[in-house]
N, C-alpha and C positions, 0 to 999 in steps of 0.2 A: 791826438793826446795819447798815450801807452795805454794801451785794456791787458784786458785778459778774457772779456766774449764781446761778440759784437755787442752792439744797442738793437733793440728791436729796431727803429726805426733803419739802421745802416740792415739790418740783415733786409727789411722789406726791400728797401731797396734794390742794394742785390742781385736778387730771389726776380723782383721785377722788371730788371731791368730788360732789355729786347733785345740787344745783344745776345745771340745764338750762339757766336763762334765760338771759338776758343780763349781763355783763360791762365792767362798767367801769373798766381800768384809771389807775391815777394813776401816773406814772412821776419821778421829783426826783429832776434830776439833777448829775453833779459832773462836770463837763469836764479834760479832758487844756488843761494851758495848751498846747501845743507835741503832733501826732495823733503819736501813737509808731505810725508805717506797714511792718510787717516789710520788705525788699530787699526780694526779690517783687511788693510790690504795688507797682503802676505810677502809685500817686501819693506811695512812700516818699523822703524830702528833699523835699514840694512846699514845706514852711515850711507847711503846712495850722496852723489851729488845732482844738485837741480837739473846737469848738462846731461846726467845717465839715463836721469829717470827722462826727458824729454829725449833722447835717445831711441829708448825702449817705445815713445812713444811714437814717434818717427819709424820707425822698424815694423810697427803696424797697420797708421794707417797711410803707409807706405803698398801693407799686402793690400788692405781695406781700399782704399782708389783704383790700383791697378784692376779689379772688378770693376770697376763703374770706367776704365779704361785713362785713368786718370794717372800721373808718375813723378817719381821727384827726381825732378830736378839739380839739385845739390839742399846739402845738409855740412855745416860749414861754422868754424870759428872765425869770427873773429879777430884776426893780423893784424888791420894797424888801419888806418887811414892816412889815404894817399890825397885826401881831401877833402872840407869839411869835413866833421865830430861829430862824436855821439857818444852812446853807451851802452851799445845792443853787444853782445854775451860770441853771436852766431848772427845767421842766416837760413833760410830754407825755403826754398824754391820748387815751382808745384806745378805741373802743367794740368791742364785737364780740356775732356773739346767740350764743352762749351760746359755752361754755371751749374743747371741739373746735374751732371758727372759729381759735381764738387757734394751737390745738395747731400747726394745720393749717399756718395762719402759719408756724411752726415749723419744720416743716418740706416746705416747701414748695423747688421743687429751684433757688430762687437763694440760697436764707436764705444758704449760709454766703459766697457770694460778698459777698453784704451784709454779714453780720456784720461783717465783718473791717472798715468801719468804726466800726460801733458800740466794737469791741476797740481800735481807734485811738485815737478822742476822748474816748471814758468813763471817767474814771477809778473812779470808783465813782458807785450808788443805791440808794433805795432803792424799792421799788412796791405799791404797795396796788390787792388787789382789791376790787371792790363791787359786790355786788347795790345798781342803779342802785332809787331809787321815783319818781321821776320824772326825764323825758332827753325834752328842748325844751319844756319846758313837757307835758309829758302823762306819767299817771300808766304805767310800765311794765307 
């Protein structure tokens, strides 16, 4: 079921998983039509779309993740469903060398300011954590 934040149990399960290797996160994204910034945010009332607000988040998140060894592999708009179906507006794919690198990104000193763009732009998402077998044509 789509959400905006993980439950406490989901976060603990992710954090406590014994796999210490790389993880790739596939985020299926649904954006707000209009960003919903708070009145004290500089962007409040600027007419941004949810997609534009989320793009600000993604850019800042990518920089913070890089400090922990993470990388954004893809931020893209949904074009169409070739198989199956759904109602997602976009996809974000991040690679981290391990779970601790992702958690370090969430604990980055700028994350609170970064995440306001996510909160303003994102209606809901599904986040799938994978243990990659192959990355860039090489066995992980």
